N, C-alpha and C positions, 0 to 999 in steps of 0.2 A: 808240764802238762796241766797245771792249774788253770791256764787260760781255757782249756777245752774240757774241763772236768764234767760239766753238765751234759755234754754229748758223749763223752767216754762211758758214762754210766748207763747209756741207752742199751737196751737188750740187743746183743749181737754186734755192738760197736767195739768197745774195749780199747785198750792201748794198742793192740795190733791194728785195728781199723784206723786209729788215728795216725799211726806210723805209716800205714799205706797211703793215707791221704797226703801226708807230708811229701811222699815221693811222686805223687800224681801231678799231672800238668793239664790245665784247662785253658782253652782259648775262648774268650768272649768277643764275638764279632758285633760291634756296635756298643757304644758306651752312652746311650741315651736313656730313655725311660725304662725299658726292660733291662738293658745292660747295667744301669746303676744299681738296681736291686740285686741282680745276680752277683755283681762284683762285691757288694757289701756282705752278703751272706756267705759266699764262697771264701772270701778273705777271712771273715770271722771264724769260719769252720776250720781253717788251717790248711786249705789246699796249698801244696808246696810251691807251685809255680803257676802264675796266672798271666796269660797274654791278653792284651787289650788292643783291639783293632778299631780305629775310628779316624777318619780324615777330617772331621768337622771341628768347629770351634764352638765354645759356649756362647749362647745368645740369651737375651733376657726372656724370650718366650719359652725357653727350655725349663726355666726354674720352677714352674708349678708342678713338675712331675719328675725331673731328673735330679734326684736328691743328693747326688754326689757334689753338686756345684752350688756356689753362692754368688752373690752379686759381684764380689771381688774377683771372680774368675772370668768375667765377661771378656770374650776375645781370645781366651787361652785355648790351645789345642786340647780336645777332650781326652785323648789317650794319655798324654803326658800328665795332664792335670789330675785325672783319675788315679794314675799310678802313685803320684805324690800324696794324694789324700789317703789312699788306702794303706800306704806304707805306715802312716801314723796310726791307723787302726790296728794293724798287725805287722810289726817289723820282722816277723819270722818268715813272711811270705816273700818270694821273689816275684817281681813284676817286670813284664816285658811289654813295652809300649810300642805300638806300630801306628804312627799317624798317617795311615794310607787307606785307600779304598780297596775293597775286595774285587779282584779281577781274575779272569781265567788264567792269565799267564803267570801269576804269582801265587795263586791259591795253594797249589800243591806244596811248594816250598814253605809256605806259611803254616799249613796245617800238619805237616808230617810229624812234627815232634811233640804233638799234643795228644792226650788220651781221649778227651771229650771236647766237642765244640758246642758253644752256646749261641743261639740265634737271637741277637738283639737288633736285627735289621728292620728297616722301615720301607723296603721296596722289593718287588717281586724279582727283578732282574738279578739282584745280588743274591737272593735266596736260591735262585736257580743255579748260580755258580756254587754256592755253599753245598747244595744237595749233590750236585754232580761230583764235586771234589770229595765229599765224604764217601760217596759210593766207590770212587776210584781207590781211595786210601783205606777203605773199610773202617771209617771213624764214626762212632755213634754221635748223635747230636740231638739237642733239645730245642724244639721249635716253639716260639711264642709270637703272637701277633695281636695287635690291639687297634681299635678304631672306635671313635665316639664313646659309647657306653658299654662296649663288650670287648672280650678278649678270648683267645683260644690258646691251648697248650697241648703238645703231644711230644712223643719221643720217637726217634727213628734209629734203628739199629740195622745197618746194611745187611741184606741177605737173610735177615731173621724176621722180616715183616715188610709191610709196604714202605715206599719212600714218599718223599714230598710230592713228586710228580704224579704218583698214583692218585693223590688227592686233587692236584691242580694240573690235570693233563693238558689243558689248552694254553698253558703259559708258554710263550715263545722265547723269553729272555730279552726281548726288545721293548718291554713295557717301560713307559716313561715314569720317572719318579715324581710323585706329588711333593711339591715344596712344602705344603702345609695340609694337615688334615686335623679335624676336630678330635679332641681326646679329653676325657675326664681324668684328671691327674691320678687318682688312686687306682685306676684300672691297670696300668702297667705295673704298679706296686703289687697288686694281687697276682697277676700272671707271672711276673718276674720271680716272686716268692715260690710259686709252684715249680717254675723252671729250676730254680736253685735246688729244691728238694729232689727233683728228678736227677739232676747231675750228681748229687751226693749218693743217691741210691745206685746209680750206675757205677760210681767209683768204689763203693763199699760192698756192692752185691746184695744189699738189703732190699726187701720188699718186692712188690710187683711194679713193673714200669708201665708207662703209658704207650706201649708199642701197639699199634693198631687201634688205639683208643684216643679220642680227642675230648678234652674237657672244654666246655664253653661257659664263660661267666657273663651274665647279663645284669649289669649293675642297676639299671632302672627297675627291673623286676625283682632284684635281689635273689636271683635264681641261678643255680648250677645245672647244667645238663651234660650228658655224655653221649657220644655216638661212636660206633665201631666202624672201621673200614679195613678192607683187605687189599692185598697186593693185586695190582692190575696186570693181567697177563700180557697186555698190549702197551704197557707203560713205555714211553719213549726213553726213559732214563734207566730203569732197572730190569726191564724185560730182556730175555735172551732172544726174543723173536726178531 
């Protein structure tokens, strides 16, 4: 337990909380800018089993923000590369690498054995699949998104608050993925760190979660803001209407 001593002495954590974390399973969907940060902190914290979903390979333009990878990793599959790197950080964690994309017909099988899902995605269509799957399987998930100089983070717990489609009701699931979008490297680092904290709170039961609340980071202004949102009674995903 020496590895985790500094978090074990946190109020409310203790050895029991650490043992529970060792039994927990978290799936990180997307091993890019957001996913890299989540994976580092969840691995360091001692989450027992971590799944990594990403069908992409490491490219040179990834390296200014995706801190898991180095120049030597160019061309390697992200999911497998991340698992190998993280195993060196914490050999006590079990890693399950899935070098695949998230699709409707495979998502249920992929998600069913995990306790919490982490959104490290970069496109709306895949997030739509993630949201629908978590609703079906009653899986809590932590959403993060970044672009240019800002990022957002919130937590969704099915049937205990709004879902992602309550926020983005006009999403069809057919949106085209942008191949490139501008991003300041530290922004996914900030948002990914908050996401990892939300995951650990969900797993340990500590603190208040960002359910029905979204944090917004505006890097140029150096400012945090927060807004609340509620469940949409006409939501196409979670409404019973």
